C-alpha positions, 0 to 999 in steps of 0.5 A: 490468513482469514478474511471477513467482510462482516462483523458477527452479531456474537463472537464465538472466540476472542482475539487481539485487534489493531484498527487502522487503514494501514496504507503502505504498511510502513515501518510505523505500521510494522512496529504496531503489528509486531506489538500486536502479534507479540501480545497475541502470542502471550494470550494464545489468541489470533492477531487480527486487524480491522481495516476499511474499504474504501478509505474514509476520505474517499467517501467524504471528500473524494476529490481531496483523498490522497492517492493510495500507496497500496491496492487492497490486494497488496495491503492484504498480502503485506498484512499476511506477511506480518503474521496477521491471522484475521482481517476484518475488512469493513465496507466504509459507508455512511451507515458505518460512519453514523455509528456512535462511538459507544455503539461501535464499542458495544456492537463491534469490539465487545459483542462482535469480536470479543476483543481481549486487547486493542492496539491503535495509533496515537491519533485514532478517532472513531464513531460518529463525528469522530467522538471516540478516542483513547480515553473512551476506549480505555474506560470501556476496556476497564468495564468489559475486561480488555486492554487498550494501548496506543502505539506511539509515533515511530521516527526516523532521523527526527521525522514521523513515519506516516503514509503522508510522509511516504507520499511526500517522498514519492511525490518529490521523486525521492524513492530512496527516502520512501524506502527508508520509511517503508522498510523496503522499496516502494512497489506496485503489483498487478497482472500483465495485460496486453497494451498497444504494443507501441514499445515493441514497435519502437524496439523497446518491448514492455510488460504492461502492468494492470493498474486498478487505481485511478491515481498514483502517488508518483509518475516518471521513469525509474530504475526498477526490478520485477519479481514474480516471474521466477525467484530472481528480481529482474532489472529494467526501466519502468515508466509510470504515468499518462504517456503524454507523447502518445496522447493516451489519456489521463489514466495512469499506465505502468510499463517496464522494459526488462533487460535481456528478456523475451518470455511471454508473461501475459496474465502473470501477476508481478510486482514492480519495485521502483528503486530510483527515479531517472526523470519526470514524464515529458512530451516529445515532438515525435516518436523518433525523439521518444525512441531516442530518449528511451535509449538514454533511459535504458542506458541510465538504468543499466548504469544505475544497476552497474553501480548498485547491487539488487538481488 
């Protein structure tokens, strides 16, 4: 997969394009990307995605912007796994937001990318003041010779699949429902870094996963697996949150205690798959009380895996 951070002034080749934020890469996104790659094969052109960094709401209303489901690195890896050959990652700035809808069509879609077919979500708007819509794109497509289609909403049991629905499920602690919307367990990836070694001192050593994001979509204690160490998914008990007992501040921390595991894995890039929520975060009166609760969490996690098969 090739990553571009700018749009060329004049395209040297054509492509089939989808535009969106693709946060979480849920089943609705995957259906759109399957349509994209199938159309690209018919036209013998590369399937491409245009996405934005930061999320537009992080620019205009940072205090109200939702927690990201995926980091940029995670999103790019998921796009790659869906067969996307080109990603145009545009820096979302006030200058870009000020581009009129017609300028976006002329300079970006027609001149810069030579789009032959465009697929968008059914609620896609673009250009200054969100003035551009499907009708405008369809008219431009007739004028410039590219096809346009809007991907209709994907529903599961009558519920619209969306990034917001995934966040709602995660916020409610229903990881099983989030997994149904995503088509896979919710996961967080990052590099193993040195922590305060507090878990080791308490008798429950953990791998600390570096989080680049300031906000997370959920907190608590979870049954989880880890991939990236070898070919297996290794089971463990994970904690995600601000560790109120330790007074570690407001920045979230992800750590996982792996069962029957004693390898040094500092620097490894791992993925933690959160499968089932055990409880919310809680503040304990002493480290002894915290240690006793960790023992109960580990036992509950082992019971979970005893009753569920995860490869």
